[in-house]
N, C-alpha and C positions, 0 to 999 in steps of 0.2 A: 471582689471582682464584679463589675457590672453585669447585668443580665444579658445584655446584647453581646458582650464579649464572650460570655459562657456559651451562648447559643452558637456564635460563630465558631468557637473551638469545637463544639460538639458536631456541627455540620462538617467542619474540616476533617475531623477524625472519621466520620461516616463516609465522606467522599473518598478518603484514602483507603479505607477498608473495602469499599465497593470496587475501586479501581484495582486493588491488589488481588481480590478474591476471584474476579471474573477472568475466564480464560481468553475470551475474545473481547477486545474493547469495542466501543460504539463505532469507531472508524475502521474496524476490521483487523487491527493488529493483534497478533497472538501473544498473550502474556504468559510466557513459559521460559524456564531456565534449564540449561543442560549442564549437569555436573558430572565430574569424573569421566570426561571424554578422553580416551587414550590418545597419545601423541600421534600415532600413525593415522588416526581418524582426523585429527586436526590438519595433518599434512594434505588431506584430500582437498582442503580449501585452496592450497597452493596449486595442486594439479588442475583443479577446475578454476584457473585464475580468471578466465573471462567472466564467468558468473560472479565470482568474488568482486571483481572490479565494477561490474554493472550494478551490483547491490551496494557499493561503497557510496558514502555521502559525497556531495559535490565538493566540499572543502578539501577532502582528501584526494579527490580526483584532480583538482587543480594543483595540489601539492605534488602528486605523482607526475603530473604532466610536466611541470617545471623541472622537477628532479631528473626525469628521464632525458630531457633535452640537455640540461646542464651537464649531466654525467657523460652523455655521449660526446659532447663538445670537449670535455676535459680529457676523456680517454683518447680520443683521436688527436687532441693537442699534445698529449704525451708521446703518441706515435710520431707525429710530425717533429717534435723536439728530438726524439731519438734518431729520426731520419736525418735531420739537420746536423746532429752531432756526429753521426756516422760519416757524413760528407764533409765534415770540417767547416761548417758554416757559422758556428757560434763565435761570438766576440772573444770569449776567453781562449779560443783556439788560435787566435791571431791569423786569420786567413790572409793570403797574399793578395795584392791589388788586382791581379789578373785571374783570381779564383772565381769560378762559375758556381754559384750556390744552387742547391736543389730548389729552394723557394726564396725568391728575393725578399729581403727585409725580415726574414725569420731568423733573428739573432739570439733570442732568449725564449724562456717559457711563456712569457706574456704574449709575445708576437705569435708563438706557436698556437696558443689558445685562441687568439683573435682570428688567425687564418683558418683554424678548424671551424669556428663559428661562422665565418663568412662563406666558407665552402659549403657547409651543410645548409645554411639559410640562403644560398645562392645570392649573396650580397658581397660585392667587391668594393673595397675602398683603397685608394692610393695605388702604390706600385708594389703591392704584395701579390705575387703571382708565381705559378709553377713554371719552371724552365724545361726545355726538352733534353736536358742533360741528366735527367733523373727518372729512369723507367720505373723504379719502385714508387716514386711519388705519383706517377700516372695511374698505376694500379691502385694505390691507396685512395686517391681522390675519387676513383670510380666506386670503390667499395663504400666509402663514406657517403657518397650521394645516394647509393641504393639503400643503405641502412637508414639514412635520414628520411627517405620517401616512405619506407616501411613503418618507421615510428609515427610519421604523420598519418598514414592510413589507419594504423592501429588506434590512435586516439580519436580520429574522426569516427571510426566505428563505435567506440565506447560512448562518445557524446551523443551520436544519433540514436543508439540503442537506448540510452537512459532517457532521452527526450521522448521517445516513442513507446515507452513502457506502457503496457495495458493498464497498469494500476493508476496511471494518470487519467485515463478515461473513466476509471471507476470512481474517481472523486466527483464526477458530475452525476452520479446516481446516489440518491439518498433514501434512507428508510425513516419511517416515523420513529420518534424517540420512545414511544410506548406502544404496547399492544393492548387490544381491548377484547373482552369476552361479552357476547350478546347474542340474542336469537337472530338467525338469518335463514329465511326460506324453510321454516319449520324445524330447524334444528339449532342446537347451541354451537357456536363457532368462536374460535379465537382468530382475530383479524389483525393484520398489519397493513401498512400502506407503504408503497415504494414509488418513487418518481424519477424519471429521466429528465435532467435539467437541460439537455440538448434536444434539438429538433431532429437530429439524425437518430436512426433506430438502432436498437440492439437486436441483431439477427439471431434467431434460434434461442431466445431467452428461456431459461428454465429456472425455477425456484424450488428450493427444498430446505428442510431444516433438520437439525440434530438436537435432541434433548440430552444434555450432559448432566449426570447426577452420580452420586455415590450410592451403590446398592450393596446389600448384604444377602448373599445366597448360600445357604448351607454352611454358614460359619465363615465363608470367604467374602472378604470385602473387595469390591471392584470399584476402583476410583476412575472417574470419567467414563462411566458406562454410557454408551451411546444408543439412543433410540431414535429411529427415523420418524420425522414428522412431515406429512404431506401437506402442501399448500396448493391451492387452486383458485382459479377465477371461474366465472360463469361459463366460459368457453372451454375450460379444461385446465390442465396444469403444464402442458408442454407447448413450446413455440408461442410464447406470449406476444401479443401485438402491443409492443411497448411504446406507443405513440403518445400516451398521456399517463398520468399517475394511476396506478392500479391498487385496488384494495383486495388483498389476498386473504383467504380464510382457510382455517383448518377445522374440520368437523370433529367436535368432541363427542365421540360415541364410545361404546364399550371397549373398543380396541385402542382408544387414545389414552396416553399416560395422564392426561388432564381430567379423565372421567371421575376419579376419586377425589378431586379437589373441590373446594367450596369457597365462597366469598370470604369467609372468616378464617380459612386455613391456608389459602394459596400463598399469602405473604409470609407464612411460617415455614414454607417448603425451602429446600436447598437444591436448586437446580439452575441451569442456564440454558436458554433456548438460543441456539446459534442458527441464523438464517443465511443461506447462500443464494446468490443470483449469478448464474453462468450465462454468458452470451458472447456474441462476436460483434465488434464495432463495425458499423456499416462503412465507415470512411476508410479505415486502415486494415480491415479484415483480420484483426488480431483478437484472439480470445482473451477474455478477462473474467475475473470473479470478484464479486462484491460481497463483503461479509459484514454482519453486525450481530449483536446478541441482546437478549432480554433476560433480566433476572426477575424473580418474583415481584419485587417492588416496582417494576416497570410494566406490570400487567394489570390493567384496570378492569374490574368485574362490574358489569352493569352499565357500560358505556358503549357508544357507537360513534364512528367517525362522521363528521359533517360532509355533505356532498361538496365537491370542489369543481365539478364540470358543469357548465351551463352553456346556453346558446345566446348570442347577442341578437339585437334587433335585425341585424343584417343576415342572420342565419349562420354565423361563424361560431365554431366551438371555442370556448374560453375556459382556462384553468385558473382558478383563484387560489394561489398558494398561501394566502393568508389563512385559509381554513385547513391547510395541510396538517397542522398539529392541534386542531381543535376537535373536541368530542362533545357529545350531548348524552346525558343520562337517559337510559331507556329501561322499562320494566324487564327484569331478567330474573330467572329462577336462582334461588340461593345456592343450588348445587346441581350437578348434572343428573344425579339420581332423582332429584325433585322434578327436573324438567322432563325427563323421559318417563317416569313412573306416575307422577301426580301433577299433571299440567295445571298451572295456576296457583299452586301452593308455594308458600315461602318466597313470595316475590320480593326481590331486593329493589324497592322503589326509590327513585330519586325525584327531584324537582324537574322542571322543564326548562330551567335556565341553562343556556349554553355556557360552558366553562372551558378554560384551557386545561390541558393535561397537567396534573400535579406530578412532577418528575423529581427524582432524587437529585441532590446537588452533584455536579460534576458530570452529568450526562448531556453534554452540549451537542447540538447538531453539527 
């Protein structure tokens, strides 16, 4: 087997393992399965049919849309056929020449279905029409028109709700593929970068994180033990002014779960850092949440993000997104203990050449 093919297969297996092991994917989807759900709990999806339909994929929405109209036309077609049969209008009943039908030209099931379709869609072709000799037909046509309007209103609501889902707005907010650990304002910090790709703001933006890991306490194993991780910018951590990309940082002090990690041990840890951004879209006033996650292989020790905000000659602010995923190596302590107890010792020095982030395969923006 050629070396290149072996490497490709190895990278493919690594990619699948990383994708399977992480709880939250890079684009914010939760990778979790529910087993042994009781049937009565599954019935709750039917009771909450509105949310179920809104979360359904578009191809199934189109299928249900066509099926609902076709089924309603067919059911009312059967009723019109029964009405015509009760009135003796069908061909096989041999109506007399002076017989007045309930609906002209409805002589079999095909014409009954077509009349039902034309009635509900308010489309009339030829000489198929209701006569004044059939009071039951008048009541039926009123009922069918009302039900047809309700079906149209229902599907319009579903389509509009799906189009305006807040998660569509969340797709225009992106996080850096990797996090970095480096000194910042006299302390060691873990930093991430987030950008709003629209010029409209996110009102009341708040960002926070959860460190997920498996812990053993007193002989008890806790899977997905959650530890809160605070992120902030220079102006604080609440109500972010999200007009341009922000670099958020978490201070690694003695209360931080990253305090006991070092440059040569962090990639051997088993944890997942999930980052949340909550806010309200300025245009639609709808709340949305953006999520992403970082595993140990996506945290780079001894690097810092490149600046991406500058001012043009005309004095306007500019954002260079080509530097959004670029980092530069900086002198950084080997571990948090070294940084806080013995400043200057065990520096993890790198060159000064600017390099792109080295990311695991399968973690695309």
